[in-house]
N, C-alpha and C positions, 0 to 999 in steps of 0.2 A: 356801742362801745368799740374802740379800735382794738386790733388784735395785740398790740403791744402793751396797750393799758390794761387789757384782760389779763394778759399773762402776769403783769405785775401785780394786779388784784388778787389773783389765784395765789400767787406766791406767798402774799402777806396774810390771805385769810385760811391758808391751809391748816396751820396749826392750831389757831384759836377755833376754827370751826370744828376741827376733829376732836379737840379735847373738850369743847363746850357740850358736844352731844354724847361722845363716849363716857365722860366723867359723870355725867348726868344719870347715865343708865348704871354705872358702877355704884353710885350713891345708893341708889334703891336697892341693889343686891346686898351691901354692906349692911344697911340698916335692917333689911329682912332678915339677915343671919343673926343680927344681934337680938331680934325679938323672935328667934326660934325656927325660922324657915331657911333651911340649908339648901334649897333647890339651886339657887344662883351659884352659890359656893361650889356645889358638886359638879356643876356644868363649867367651872372655869371662868364665869362670868364677872367675879369680883376681881377685876384686873385693870391696871392703867395702861394696858396695851390696847390701842385704838383697834388693831386688827380682829379682835375678839367682839367687837361691838358693830363694826361697819356694816351698814345696808347699802348694797350698791346704788339703790335708787335714792333713798332718803339721806344718806351720809355724803354722796358724791354727786349723783346726776341733778338732784333738785337743788342743792345749794349752787352748783355751777349755772344752772338756768336762772335761778333768781339774781345772781351776780350780774349775768349777761343781760338780762331784760330790766333790771333795776326793780324797785319796790322792796318788799320786806323780805330780808334774809331767812330762809326757810329751810328745816330739814329734820331728820330723825335718825337714830340708830335702831339696830336690832332691839327690841324690848327685852329687858331682863326678866327671866321667868320668876314670877312670885306666886307661891302657893299660899293664898291668904288663909286658907283653912288650917295651915301648919303654924301660923302664928299663935302666940300664947293666949292673946285676947284679939282674935280676928278684927272685930269691927274697930276697937280702939286703936290697935297697932296699925291698921291700915293707915291711919292719918300720918304716923311718922314715917312709914315706909314711902308714901306718895310725896310728902313734903320734902324728902331728902334730896330729890333731883332739882327742884327749883332752888333749894338752899344751896345746893352745889353750884348752881349757875351764879347765885348772887355772891358766893365767895370768890369765884372766878372772875367776875366782873369787877371786884375790888382788887384783885391781884392785878388785873391788866391795868386799872387805874393807876395803881401804885407804880407800875412799869412805866406808864404814860408820863407820870410825874418825875421819875428818875430820868427818863430820857429827855425831857422837856427842860430839866434843870442842868443837863449836860449837852448842850447843842453842838458843841465842838467835837463831840465823840462821833467817830466814823459810822457807828450803827445807830446813831440817834434818829435820823430820819425814819429808816425801815422799821425801827422799834415804835415810833410814834404811830406809824400806819398800822403794824399788827396789833397795838395795844388799842387803837381806836376800833378795830374791827372786833377785837376780843370783847371790848365793853358792849358794843352794840349787839353780838350775837348772843351774849350770855342774858342781857336784859331782856332781849326779845324772847329767848327760850323761857326764862323764868316766867315773864308775864304770859305768854302763850300757854305754857303748862298749867297755870293757875286758873284759867278759864274753868268754870264748873260744868264742864262737858266730859262725861265717860267717853273713851277711856284716857283722856287727860288726867294728870295729877290732881288738878283742882276738882274733878268730877269725884275722883276717890276720896279727897278730903270731905267734899260735901255728902258723900254716901257714909263716911265714918262719923260725921257730926249729926246728920239728920236723925230723927226717930225712924224706927224700922220700916214703918210702912211708907214713908216719904223716901227713904234710903232705897227701898225695893222698887219703886216707881221709876226713880232716877236712874237706877243701875239698868233697867230694861233698855235704856237708850244706846248702851255701850255698843252693840253690834252695828249701830247706824252712826256713832260718833265719827268716825273718820270720813265718812261721806259728807257728813254736815261740815266738818272742818275744810275739806277740799272745795265744797261749794262756797264757802264764806272766802276761801282764798281767791277762787278764780272770779267771783264777783266783786273783789276789792273790799267787801264788807270786814273782812279779817283786819286788813290794815286800819280801817276806821275805827274798829273796836280797841285794838291793841295800841295804836300810836299814842294816845293821850297818856296811857299809862307807861309806856316804854319812855316818853319824853319825861315825865314826872320822875321815875326812878333814876334815869339817867342824869337829871339835874341834881338829885339828892346825892348821887356818887360823886359827881364833880364838885359839889359844895364841900362834901367831906374831904376830899382830897386837895381842895384849892385849885382846881383845874378850870 
């Protein structure tokens, strides 16, 4: 990718990527507070301020590298601290805390799709072209993060959902994978297996959103 094209892409991607990653984490904290865990609230992590959630590697460096090298746009923020033992019904409430992140990404993907629709309907507007580019990236990153986080691999949200839904013995066995989950994810990423797993679902969700908004 040429330097001027890279700068343009970064300019368009900065806002969608930052908010896709940070609002995902804030949503976990908000729902955890709703179900009785005040940890994230007490640490000031239930915030729309991206600076409270930025991880230098996951939020800045890795998305930049994936933009430069192509492939699946990938990243993370500082995980919001959740004390599952403080939830009113730890095993059951874990599901809602976990699903809040992917749900926030779905909501943001639909917001960006609406923005795309508005920009596409007003092509004469001076800001229409950059809005189209920003909205397209916003849809993509949010759908990718939603699908990625729904993989049933602890510590991803899908892994926590699975732990919440499985019987106690199976849930315990799955939870033991958590210390190795990030290494498994990185292995899948560098071997391109992650893209092979995610892209069919990413395309499916994206097509459904486009159908809903007539894009």
